[in-house]
C-alpha positions as CSV (number, residue, x, y, z in Angstrom):
1,M,-73.1,19.3,-23.4
2,T,-70.2,19.8,-21.1
3,P,-68.3,16.6,-20.5
4,V,-68.2,15.4,-16.9
5,P,-64.6,15.4,-15.6
6,T,-63.4,11.9,-14.9
7,S,-61.0,12.9,-12.2
8,T,-60.8,15.7,-9.7
9,S,-57.1,15.2,-9.0
10,T,-54.9,18.2,-8.8
11,S,-51.2,18.5,-8.5
12,T,-50.1,17.6,-5.0
13,P,-47.1,18.8,-3.1
14,A,-43.9,16.8,-3.7
15,V,-43.2,14.2,-1.1
16,P,-39.9,14.9,0.5
17,T,-37.5,12.0,0.5
18,R,-36.1,10.7,3.7
19,S,-32.7,12.1,2.7
20,E,-34.2,15.5,2.1
21,R,-35.9,15.4,5.5
22,L,-32.5,14.6,7.1
23,D,-30.8,17.3,5.1
24,E,-33.1,20.1,6.5
25,L,-33.1,19.1,10.1
26,P,-31.3,21.2,12.8
27,F,-28.3,19.8,14.5
28,T,-29.8,17.7,17.4
29,S,-28.7,15.6,20.4
30,K,-28.9,12.5,18.1
31,H,-26.4,14.1,15.7
32,R,-24.1,14.9,18.6
33,R,-24.3,11.3,19.9
34,L,-23.6,10.0,16.4
35,L,-20.6,12.4,16.0
36,A,-19.3,11.5,19.5
37,G,-19.8,7.7,18.9
38,S,-17.9,7.8,15.6
39,G,-15.4,10.3,16.9
40,I,-14.4,8.2,19.8
41,G,-13.6,5.4,17.4
42,W,-11.7,7.9,15.3
43,A,-9.7,9.0,18.3
44,L,-8.8,5.4,19.2
45,D,-7.6,5.0,15.6
46,A,-5.3,8.0,16.0
47,L,-4.1,6.6,19.3
48,D,-3.0,3.5,17.6
49,V,-1.3,5.2,14.7
50,G,0.3,7.8,17.0
51,L,1.7,5.2,19.4
52,L,3.6,3.6,16.5
53,S,6.0,6.5,16.2
54,F,6.9,6.3,19.9
55,V,7.1,2.5,19.8
56,I,9.6,2.6,16.9
57,A,11.7,5.2,18.7
58,Q,12.1,3.0,21.7
59,L,12.6,-0.2,19.7
60,M,15.4,1.5,17.8
61,T,17.2,1.2,21.2
62,V,15.7,-2.0,22.7
63,W,16.0,-4.0,19.5
64,S,19.1,-2.2,18.2
65,D,20.2,-5.4,16.4
66,Q,17.0,-5.2,14.3
67,A,16.8,-1.4,13.9
68,G,17.3,-1.5,10.2
69,Q,14.1,-3.4,9.8
70,L,11.8,-1.2,11.9
71,A,10.9,1.1,8.9
72,W,9.1,-2.0,7.5
73,V,6.9,-2.2,10.6
74,A,5.3,1.1,9.8
75,S,5.0,0.3,6.1
76,A,3.5,-3.1,6.9
77,G,0.7,-1.3,8.8
78,F,0.1,1.1,5.9
79,A,0.0,-1.8,3.4
80,G,-2.8,-3.3,5.5
81,M,-4.5,0.1,5.6
82,A,-4.3,0.4,1.8
83,I,-6.0,-3.0,1.3
84,G,-8.4,-2.4,4.2
85,A,-9.6,1.0,2.9
86,A,-10.4,-0.4,-0.6
87,V,-12.1,-3.5,0.7
88,G,-13.8,-1.9,3.6
89,G,-15.3,0.8,1.5
90,S,-16.7,-1.7,-0.9
91,L,-18.1,-3.8,2.0
92,A,-19.8,-0.7,3.4
93,D,-21.7,-0.3,0.2
94,R,-22.9,-4.0,0.5
95,L,-23.2,-4.8,4.2
96,G,-23.8,-1.4,5.7
97,R,-21.7,1.4,7.2
98,K,-22.3,0.6,10.8
99,T,-21.6,-3.1,10.4
100,V,-18.3,-2.6,8.8
101,F,-17.4,0.2,11.2
102,A,-17.9,-2.2,14.2
103,L,-16.1,-5.2,12.6
104,T,-13.0,-3.2,11.7
105,L,-12.8,-1.7,15.1
106,L,-12.8,-5.1,16.6
107,L,-10.2,-6.5,14.1
108,Y,-7.6,-3.8,14.7
109,G,-8.2,-3.6,18.4
110,L,-7.5,-7.3,19.0
111,A,-4.5,-7.2,16.6
112,T,-3.1,-4.2,18.5
113,G,-3.3,-6.0,21.8
114,L,-1.6,-9.1,20.3
115,S,1.2,-6.8,19.0
116,A,2.2,-6.1,22.6
117,L,3.3,-9.8,22.8
118,S,5.7,-9.5,19.8
119,W,9.1,-11.0,20.3
120,S,10.7,-9.9,17.0
121,V,10.4,-7.4,14.2
122,G,9.0,-10.1,12.0
123,V,6.1,-10.9,14.3
124,L,5.4,-7.3,15.0
125,L,5.4,-6.6,11.2
126,V,2.7,-9.3,10.5
127,L,0.5,-8.1,13.4
128,R,0.8,-4.5,12.3
129,F,-0.4,-5.5,8.8
130,V,-3.5,-7.0,10.4
131,V,-4.0,-3.8,12.5
132,G,-3.8,-1.8,9.2
133,L,-6.5,-3.9,7.6
134,G,-8.9,-2.9,10.3
135,L,-7.8,0.7,10.7
136,G,-7.8,1.4,6.9
137,S,-11.4,0.1,6.6
138,E,-12.8,2.1,9.5
139,L,-11.8,5.6,8.7
140,P,-13.5,6.2,5.3
141,V,-16.6,4.2,6.5
142,A,-17.0,6.4,9.6
143,S,-16.7,9.6,7.6
144,T,-19.2,8.3,5.1
145,L,-21.7,7.4,7.8
146,V,-21.5,10.8,9.5
147,S,-21.6,12.7,6.2
148,E,-24.9,10.9,5.2
149,F,-26.6,11.9,8.5
150,S,-25.4,15.5,8.7
151,P,-27.6,18.5,7.9
152,R,-26.8,19.8,4.5
153,R,-25.9,23.4,5.5
154,I,-23.2,22.2,8.0
155,R,-22.3,18.8,6.6
156,G,-18.7,19.8,5.9
157,R,-18.2,21.3,9.3
158,V,-19.6,18.2,11.0
159,V,-17.2,15.9,9.2
160,V,-14.2,18.1,10.0
161,L,-15.3,18.0,13.6
162,L,-15.3,14.2,13.3
163,E,-11.8,14.3,11.9
164,A,-10.8,16.6,14.9
165,F,-11.2,13.6,17.1
166,W,-7.9,12.5,15.5
167,A,-6.2,15.2,17.4
168,V,-7.6,13.9,20.6
169,G,-6.2,10.5,19.9
170,S,-2.9,11.9,18.7
171,I,-2.6,13.9,21.9
172,A,-3.5,10.8,23.9
173,A,-0.8,8.9,22.0
174,A,1.8,11.6,22.8
175,L,0.8,11.5,26.5
176,V,1.2,7.7,26.6
177,G,4.5,8.0,24.7
178,Y,5.7,10.6,27.2
179,L,4.4,9.0,30.4
180,V,4.4,5.2,29.8
181,I,7.0,4.2,27.2
182,P,10.1,5.7,28.8
183,T,9.3,3.9,32.2
184,S,11.0,0.6,31.1
185,D,12.2,-1.3,28.2
186,D,8.8,-2.9,28.0
187,G,7.0,0.5,28.0
188,W,6.1,0.0,24.3
189,R,4.3,-3.2,25.2
190,W,2.1,-1.4,27.8
191,A,1.4,1.3,25.2
192,L,0.1,-1.2,22.7
193,L,-2.1,-2.8,25.2
194,I,-3.7,0.6,25.9
195,G,-4.2,0.8,22.1
196,A,-6.3,-2.3,22.2
197,A,-9.3,-0.4,23.7
198,P,-11.2,-0.3,20.4
199,A,-12.0,-4.0,20.7
200,L,-14.3,-3.3,23.6
201,Y,-15.7,-0.1,22.0
202,A,-16.8,-2.1,18.9
203,V,-19.6,-3.7,20.9
204,F,-21.0,-0.3,21.8
205,V,-20.8,0.9,18.2
206,R,-22.7,-2.1,16.8
207,L,-25.5,-1.8,19.3
208,K,-26.0,1.9,19.6
209,M,-25.2,3.6,16.3
210,P,-27.8,4.0,13.5
211,E,-27.3,2.6,10.1
212,S,-27.2,4.9,7.1
213,V,-30.7,5.8,5.9
214,R,-29.5,6.0,2.3
215,F,-28.0,2.5,2.6
216,L,-31.2,1.1,4.1
217,E,-33.2,2.5,1.3
218,S,-30.9,1.2,-1.3
219,R,-31.5,-2.3,0.1
220,G,-35.3,-1.8,0.3
221,R,-35.3,-1.7,4.1
222,H,-37.8,1.1,4.2
223,D,-39.3,0.5,7.6
224,E,-35.9,0.6,9.3
225,A,-35.1,3.8,7.3
226,E,-38.3,5.4,8.3
227,R,-37.8,4.6,12.0
228,T,-34.3,6.1,11.9
229,V,-35.4,9.3,10.2
230,R,-38.3,9.7,12.6
231,G,-35.9,9.3,15.5
232,F,-33.9,12.3,14.3
233,E,-37.0,14.3,13.5
234,E,-38.4,13.6,17.0
235,A,-35.1,14.8,18.5
236,A,-35.6,18.0,16.6
237,G,-39.2,18.4,17.5
238,V,-40.2,18.1,13.8
239,P,-43.5,16.3,13.0
240,A,-43.6,13.7,10.2
241,P,-44.4,15.5,6.9
242,T,-47.9,14.9,5.4
243,V,-49.3,15.4,1.9
244,S,-52.9,16.2,1.3
245,A,-54.9,13.9,-1.0
246,P,-56.6,15.2,-4.1
247,T,-60.1,15.5,-2.6
248,V,-61.0,17.7,0.4
249,S,-62.6,14.8,2.2
250,A,-59.7,12.4,1.9
251,P,-57.5,12.0,5.0
252,T,-53.9,13.1,5.0
253,V,-51.3,10.4,4.1
254,P,-48.0,10.2,5.9
255,A,-45.5,11.0,3.3
256,P,-42.9,8.4,4.2
257,T,-45.4,5.5,3.8
258,V,-46.8,6.3,0.4
259,A,-45.9,4.0,-2.4
260,A,-44.0,6.6,-4.2
261,E,-41.4,6.7,-1.4
262,E,-40.6,3.0,-1.7
263,A,-40.8,3.1,-5.4
264,R,-37.7,5.3,-5.5
265,V,-35.7,2.1,-5.1
266,V,-37.3,-0.2,-7.6
267,E,-34.5,-2.6,-8.2
268,K,-31.3,-3.9,-6.6
269,P,-28.6,-1.3,-7.1
270,A,-25.8,-2.1,-9.5
271,R,-22.8,-3.7,-7.7
272,A,-20.3,-1.1,-6.7
273,S,-16.9,-1.4,-8.4
274,V,-13.8,0.7,-8.9
275,G,-14.5,0.9,-12.6
276,R,-17.7,2.9,-11.9
277,L,-15.6,5.5,-10.2
278,F,-14.3,6.5,-13.7
279,G,-17.8,6.5,-15.3
280,A,-19.5,9.5,-16.9
281,G,-18.8,12.6,-14.8
282,M,-16.7,10.8,-12.3
283,A,-13.2,10.4,-13.8
284,R,-11.9,13.9,-13.3
285,R,-12.9,14.1,-9.6
286,T,-11.7,10.5,-9.0
287,V,-8.2,11.3,-10.4
288,A,-8.0,14.6,-8.5
289,I,-9.0,13.2,-5.1
290,W,-6.7,10.2,-5.5
291,V,-3.8,12.6,-6.1
292,V,-4.7,14.7,-3.1
293,W,-5.0,11.6,-0.9
294,F,-1.6,10.2,-2.2
295,M,0.3,13.5,-1.6
296,T,-1.2,14.2,1.8
297,N,-0.5,10.7,3.1
298,F,3.1,10.7,1.8
299,S,4.0,13.9,3.6
300,Y,2.0,13.4,6.8
301,Y,3.2,9.8,7.5
302,G,6.7,10.4,6.3
303,A,7.0,13.3,8.7
304,F,5.1,12.3,11.8
305,V,5.9,8.6,12.0
306,W,9.6,9.4,12.1
307,L,9.3,12.7,14.1
308,P,10.4,11.3,17.5
309,S,13.3,9.4,15.9
310,L,14.4,12.4,13.9
311,L,14.6,14.5,17.1
312,V,16.6,11.8,18.9
313,A,18.9,11.7,15.9
314,A,19.3,15.4,16.2
315,G,20.8,15.0,19.7
316,F,17.7,15.4,21.9
317,P,17.2,12.8,24.7
318,L,14.3,10.4,24.2
319,V,12.1,11.9,26.9
320,R,12.7,15.4,25.6
321,S,11.9,14.4,22.1
322,F,8.6,12.9,23.2
323,E,7.9,16.2,25.1
324,Y,8.5,18.2,21.9
325,V,6.2,15.9,19.9
326,L,3.5,16.3,22.5
327,I,3.7,20.1,22.2
328,I,3.7,20.0,18.4
329,T,0.7,17.6,18.5
330,L,-1.4,20.1,20.5
331,A,-1.5,22.4,17.5
332,Q,-3.7,20.0,15.7
333,L,-6.8,21.1,17.7
334,P,-6.8,24.8,16.5
335,G,-6.0,23.5,13.0
336,Y,-9.1,21.4,13.0
337,A,-11.1,24.3,14.5
338,A,-10.0,26.7,11.7
339,S,-10.7,24.2,9.0
340,A,-14.2,23.4,10.4
341,W,-15.1,27.1,10.3
342,L,-13.5,27.9,7.0
343,I,-15.0,24.9,5.1
344,E,-18.5,26.4,5.2
345,K,-17.1,29.9,4.5
346,W,-14.5,29.4,1.8
347,G,-15.8,26.1,0.6
348,R,-14.1,22.7,0.5
349,R,-11.7,23.3,-2.4
350,G,-10.3,26.6,-1.2
351,T,-9.9,25.4,2.4
352,L,-8.2,22.2,1.4
353,A,-5.8,23.9,-1.1
354,T,-4.9,26.6,1.4
355,F,-4.1,24.3,4.3
356,L,-2.0,22.1,2.0
357,L,0.0,25.1,0.9
358,G,0.5,26.2,4.5
359,S,1.7,22.6,5.2
360,A,4.3,23.0,2.5
361,V,5.8,26.2,3.9
362,A,5.8,24.8,7.5
363,A,7.5,21.6,6.3
364,V,10.4,23.5,4.8
365,F,10.9,25.7,7.9
366,F,10.8,22.6,10.1
367,G,13.5,20.8,8.1
368,F,16.0,23.6,8.4
369,G,15.1,24.0,12.1
370,A,15.9,20.4,12.8
371,V,19.4,21.0,11.3
372,S,20.1,24.2,13.2
373,G,19.1,22.6,16.4
374,S,17.0,25.7,17.3
375,V,14.4,24.5,19.8
376,A,12.2,27.5,19.1
377,Q,12.2,26.9,15.3
378,I,11.5,23.2,15.7
379,L,8.5,23.9,18.0
380,V,7.1,26.8,16.0
381,A,7.6,25.2,12.6
382,G,6.4,21.8,13.9
383,M,3.3,23.3,15.4
384,A,2.6,25.2,12.1
385,L,3.0,21.9,10.2
386,S,0.7,20.2,12.7
387,F,-1.9,23.0,12.4
388,F,-2.0,23.1,8.6
389,N,-1.6,19.4,7.9
390,L,-4.3,18.3,10.2
391,G,-6.6,21.1,9.0
392,A,-6.1,19.8,5.5
393,W,-7.0,16.3,6.7
394,G,-10.3,17.6,8.1
395,A,-11.2,19.2,4.8
396,L,-10.1,16.1,2.8
397,Y,-12.4,13.8,4.8
398,A,-15.3,16.2,4.4
399,V,-15.0,16.5,0.6
400,T,-14.4,12.9,-0.3
401,P,-17.8,11.3,0.5
402,E,-19.6,14.2,-1.2
403,L,-18.0,13.4,-4.6
404,Y,-20.0,10.1,-5.1
405,P,-23.6,9.0,-5.2
406,T,-25.0,6.7,-2.4
407,P,-24.3,3.3,-4.2
408,L,-20.7,4.3,-4.7
409,R,-20.0,6.5,-1.7
410,G,-18.3,3.9,0.5
411,T,-16.4,2.5,-2.5
412,G,-15.3,5.9,-3.6
413,A,-14.1,7.0,-0.2
414,G,-12.5,3.7,0.5
415,W,-10.5,3.6,-2.8
416,A,-9.4,7.2,-2.4
417,A,-8.1,6.3,1.1
418,G,-6.6,3.1,-0.2
419,V,-4.6,4.9,-2.9
420,G,-3.4,7.3,-0.2
421,R,-2.2,4.5,1.8
422,I,0.1,3.4,-1.0
423,A,1.9,6.7,-0.3
424,S,2.0,6.0,3.4
425,I,3.7,2.6,2.7
426,A,6.4,4.4,0.6
427,A,6.9,7.4,2.9
428,P,8.5,5.7,6.0
429,L,10.8,3.7,3.7
430,S,11.8,6.9,1.9
431,V,12.9,8.7,5.0
432,P,16.3,6.9,5.7
433,P,17.6,7.3,2.1
434,L,16.5,11.0,1.9
435,I,18.2,11.7,5.3
436,A,21.3,10.0,3.9
437,L,21.1,12.1,0.8
438,G,20.8,15.5,2.3
439,G,19.7,15.4,5.9
440,P,16.4,16.8,7.3
441,P,16.4,19.9,4.9
442,T,16.2,17.6,1.8
443,L,13.6,15.4,3.5
444,F,11.3,18.2,4.4
445,V,11.8,20.1,1.1
446,V,10.6,16.9,-0.6
447,F,7.6,16.8,1.7
448,G,6.9,20.5,1.0
449,A,6.9,19.9,-2.8
450,V,4.6,17.0,-2.4
451,F,2.1,19.2,-0.4
452,V,2.2,21.7,-3.3
453,V,1.2,19.0,-5.8
454,G,-1.6,18.0,-3.6
455,A,-2.8,21.6,-3.4
456,V,-2.9,21.9,-7.2
457,A,-4.9,18.7,-7.4
458,A,-7.4,20.1,-4.8
459,T,-8.2,23.0,-7.1
460,M,-9.4,20.6,-9.7
461,L,-12.2,19.2,-7.4
462,P,-15.8,20.4,-7.8
463,E,-17.0,22.8,-5.1
464,L,-20.0,21.1,-3.4
465,R,-20.6,23.4,-0.4
466,G,-24.3,23.5,0.5
467,T,-25.3,20.9,-2.1
468,R,-27.3,17.7,-1.4
469,L,-25.5,14.4,-1.4
470,A,-26.0,12.7,-4.7
471,E,-28.4,9.7,-4.6
């Protein structure tokens, strides 16, 4: 007698996760709004950082009796950024990407406005430290948020485009420096008031931007996660996926609402900590990315924070120096564009290493041009340095969030940025002694060598082009 089957179940199609559904979407209007919303915050960050170099150049004259202390103003801001990046990344893994993004914008926007009221280097130094806390927290959090929403096939390109908003802010800073600061001895105060705009933008960010779906799922907030994913699917004209039940007569079940979807997060995730960044399979990539961040920060901030002052010291008038910096800054835009295209062609590792090597060559040529006084060499080498260095930054921000799983992504990106900020503290302080040792050639040869070390470290990173973000 043939036994009667106890079940008619057959294998059913796998239920796509919400992350997989996001990964396979086309780039939609909602992606563009997310990119623009995050990018405007990024541009305002660049505006604040860029203004500092012009402010210092004027204060060297206005506060000439305190000129020797001005290097500490830049370093105080970078010290705040180092702490802010590490703390902000960890908070993003606990409180959410969007929440931390908005709070940090508000913090550094208000502190920047208060900086305009400074009456001494000491007061300015303290306020710049607070500005750094907010700024350092915001950048890795924003890149993590955009990375987690971007379609898999163009994720690197989208994050580089986010970083390209830095060029917009840098150009705006150069314009403010050129048009506003030279108008009076208080021009630097008006410039810092302009830099306070992020305090108002933070309100928009908090109300309009979506929270990371991966973060929502890690906290068991499945209804919110599903609504967010459906919003992106509807923008793309994609219907909600369905899975047929075992029997012919059974209705279809919306995939996102089945128990299996919510069972993927069955317990509270382990608390993110820096120690976990050196766990199994993580140590090599963590060390490599920390080295790249350190070296890139050292050379970028060492060169660009002091650039207007270096040109003034070379004999160029203040306004002319600001004009040259504006021209040099414009080269950031094609640098980002090239990096955005190459990162999905060559991959993250090759693009990052190549742009760092290009930065090294450009730095050396710029250093010798500053000595010769050749305007053509200063502009060409400076634009090449701007092109390659900012293209490298775009690739660096694209690769960093990809290295870590969701529970560690904010922490990993934040700590990498925080380690890099240690270099940005040391870099402005290293410029005066290096100039005294051998002038601009020695200074920029050192920067070039540091870029080379960063390029070597970049080759040790895993190549993750086209892969899914680790859960």
